[in-house]
C-alpha positions as CSV (number, residue, x, y, z in Angstrom):
1,M,-0.5,0.2,0.0
2,N,2.9,2.2,0.5
3,D,4.2,2.3,-3.0
4,T,0.5,2.5,-4.0
5,V,1.5,6.2,-2.0
6,K,4.7,7.0,-3.2
7,N,3.2,6.6,-6.4
8,D,0.5,8.3,-7.1
9,T,2.6,11.2,-4.8
10,A,5.4,11.1,-8.1
11,R,2.7,11.6,-11.3
12,P,3.0,15.1,-13.0
13,D,0.0,17.0,-13.0
14,L,-1.7,16.7,-15.8
15,P,-1.5,19.9,-18.1
16,D,-4.4,21.7,-19.5
17,R,-3.3,20.9,-23.1
18,L,-0.7,18.3,-23.6
19,S,-0.1,15.8,-27.5
20,V,1.6,12.5,-27.9
21,N,4.0,14.4,-31.0
22,P,7.0,14.6,-28.7
23,R,7.9,18.1,-31.6
24,S,5.2,19.0,-30.6
25,K,5.7,22.1,-27.3
26,H,2.7,20.9,-26.0
27,Y,4.8,17.5,-24.9
28,V,6.2,16.3,-22.1
29,A,7.9,13.1,-21.3
30,A,7.4,13.0,-17.3
31,I,3.6,12.1,-18.3
32,F,4.0,9.6,-21.0
33,E,6.0,6.9,-18.0
34,H,2.4,6.9,-16.4
35,D,-0.9,5.3,-17.9
36,I,-2.9,8.2,-19.1
37,G,-6.9,8.8,-20.3
38,I,-8.9,10.6,-22.1
39,K,-12.7,10.8,-21.8
40,L,-14.7,12.9,-24.0
41,N,-18.1,13.5,-23.0
42,G,-17.6,10.6,-20.8
43,K,-16.2,7.8,-23.2
44,E,-13.0,6.8,-23.1
45,R,-11.3,7.5,-25.7
46,F,-8.4,5.6,-26.9
47,D,-7.1,7.4,-30.4
48,V,-6.2,10.7,-28.3
49,E,-3.2,12.5,-30.2
50,E,-3.6,16.1,-28.5
51,Y,-6.1,17.7,-26.4
52,C,-6.7,20.8,-24.3
53,I,-9.1,20.9,-21.9
54,S,-10.0,25.0,-21.1
55,E,-10.8,24.9,-25.0
56,G,-13.4,21.5,-25.2
57,W,-11.4,20.2,-28.0
58,V,-9.6,16.1,-28.7
59,K,-7.5,16.0,-31.4
60,A,-7.4,11.8,-33.3
61,A,-6.8,10.5,-36.0
62,A,-8.3,10.5,-39.4
63,P,-8.9,6.3,-40.7
64,K,-6.6,6.8,-43.4
65,A,-6.1,10.5,-44.3
66,L,-1.9,11.4,-44.8
67,D,-0.7,14.8,-44.9
68,R,3.1,15.7,-46.8
69,R,5.6,14.1,-44.4
70,G,3.2,10.7,-44.0
71,Q,1.8,11.8,-40.4
72,P,-2.1,11.3,-40.1
73,L,-3.9,14.4,-40.7
74,L,-6.3,15.1,-37.6
75,M,-10.1,15.3,-36.5
76,T,-10.4,18.1,-34.0
77,L,-12.9,17.0,-31.8
78,K,-15.5,19.0,-29.4
79,G,-17.0,18.8,-26.0
80,T,-15.8,18.1,-22.8
81,V,-12.3,16.4,-21.5
82,E,-11.3,14.7,-19.1
83,A,-8.1,13.9,-18.5
84,F,-6.7,11.0,-15.7
85,Y,-4.7,9.1,-14.7
86,R,-5.4,4.9,-15.3
């Protein structure tokens, strides 16, 4: 039980905006050492590339479309966003 308490205190606070892309200025490597989850309108999503809680949006990869650099195109989905540690 003490290990669980130590693990909870070692987790950094989740920021208002976060991206999984290391090239983004909103990428925080320390957060990805832990398992995080994102909910949009109360439903957990597993395909989120970036989120912003205060503006109420998440970006998810389009199924097949790629940009000119070969990266997936991102769709913006709006609603109530919640970020949490699993």
